[in-house]
C-alpha positions as CSV (number, residue, x, y, z in Angstrom):
1,M,-10.4,3.4,8.8
2,L,-8.3,0.5,10.2
3,D,-5.0,1.0,12.0
4,S,-2.0,-1.3,11.5
5,K,-2.8,-3.3,14.6
6,S,-6.3,-4.0,13.4
7,R,-5.1,-4.9,9.9
8,S,-2.6,-7.3,11.4
9,F,-5.3,-8.9,13.6
10,L,-7.7,-9.3,10.7
11,T,-5.1,-10.7,8.4
12,G,-4.3,-13.3,11.0
13,L,-8.0,-14.2,11.3
14,A,-8.3,-14.4,7.5
15,S,-5.5,-16.9,7.3
16,T,-7.7,-19.5,9.0
17,I,-10.7,-19.1,6.7
18,P,-11.1,-20.3,3.1
19,A,-11.7,-17.9,0.2
20,G,-15.4,-17.0,0.2
21,I,-15.6,-15.7,-3.3
22,H,-13.6,-16.1,-6.5
23,L,-13.0,-13.5,-9.3
24,G,-12.7,-15.3,-12.6
25,K,-13.0,-14.7,-16.3
26,Q,-16.2,-12.6,-16.0
27,G,-14.3,-10.0,-14.0
28,P,-15.5,-7.6,-11.4
29,T,-19.2,-7.5,-12.3
30,E,-22.0,-5.9,-10.2
31,A,-23.2,-9.4,-9.3
32,L,-19.8,-10.1,-7.7
33,A,-20.1,-6.9,-5.7
34,V,-23.6,-7.9,-4.5
35,Q,-22.3,-11.3,-3.6
36,L,-19.4,-9.9,-1.7
37,A,-21.7,-7.4,0.2
38,T,-23.9,-10.3,1.2
39,L,-21.0,-12.4,2.5
40,L,-19.7,-9.4,4.4
41,E,-23.1,-8.9,6.1
42,R,-23.0,-12.5,7.1
43,H,-19.4,-13.0,8.1
44,E,-17.8,-9.5,8.5
45,L,-14.5,-10.9,7.1
46,V,-14.3,-12.3,3.6
47,K,-11.4,-13.4,1.4
48,L,-11.6,-12.9,-2.4
49,K,-9.3,-15.1,-4.6
50,F,-8.2,-13.7,-7.9
51,V,-8.3,-16.5,-10.4
52,D,-8.1,-14.1,-13.3
53,F,-7.3,-10.3,-13.6
54,K,-4.3,-10.8,-11.4
55,D,-2.5,-7.8,-12.9
56,D,-5.3,-5.4,-11.8
57,K,-6.0,-6.9,-8.4
58,K,-5.1,-3.8,-6.3
59,T,-7.4,-1.6,-8.4
60,I,-10.2,-4.1,-8.5
61,A,-10.0,-4.7,-4.8
62,A,-10.1,-1.0,-4.0
63,D,-13.1,-0.6,-6.3
64,L,-14.9,-3.5,-4.7
65,S,-14.2,-2.0,-1.3
66,V,-15.9,1.2,-2.3
67,A,-18.8,-0.6,-3.9
68,T,-19.5,-2.6,-0.8
69,A,-18.7,0.1,1.7
70,S,-16.2,-2.1,3.3
71,E,-12.5,-1.9,4.4
72,L,-9.9,-3.4,2.2
73,V,-7.7,-5.0,4.9
74,R,-4.9,-6.2,2.6
75,V,-4.0,-7.7,-0.8
76,I,-1.7,-10.6,-0.3
77,G,-0.6,-12.7,-3.3
78,N,-3.8,-13.4,-5.3
79,M,-6.1,-12.8,-2.3
80,A,-7.8,-9.7,-1.1
81,I,-9.2,-9.5,2.4
82,F,-12.3,-7.3,3.1
83,Y,-13.9,-6.3,6.5
84,K,-17.1,-4.7,7.3
85,K,-18.3,-4.3,10.9
86,N,-21.9,-5.5,11.4
87,P,-24.1,-2.6,12.4
88,D,-25.9,-4.7,14.9
89,P,-23.7,-5.1,18.0
90,D,-25.4,-8.4,18.9
91,K,-24.4,-10.0,15.6
92,R,-20.8,-8.9,15.6
93,T,-18.4,-11.9,15.7
94,I,-15.1,-10.0,15.4
95,R,-13.9,-7.7,18.2
96,L,-11.0,-5.5,17.0
97,P,-8.2,-4.8,19.5
């Protein structure tokens, strides 16, 4: 579980990266969860942009966090930020404070 300092740090990092994945008309499918999990393995920090389903973004983001075993850092506007620490210490690119 992330503390407020880590959430703030990760939110700052996320502001510099583009959205890695978009949620559109098809909604939160299993394929979207698999794609998000793959991106998290590669990058540790991923932004998801809600193109559609904006009214349910908090619920969808929480469900995707559970499905990918990641941390939901924050939902800001129509963006959700996810973080998952790489299990291999040599491949970790993000060092939390």
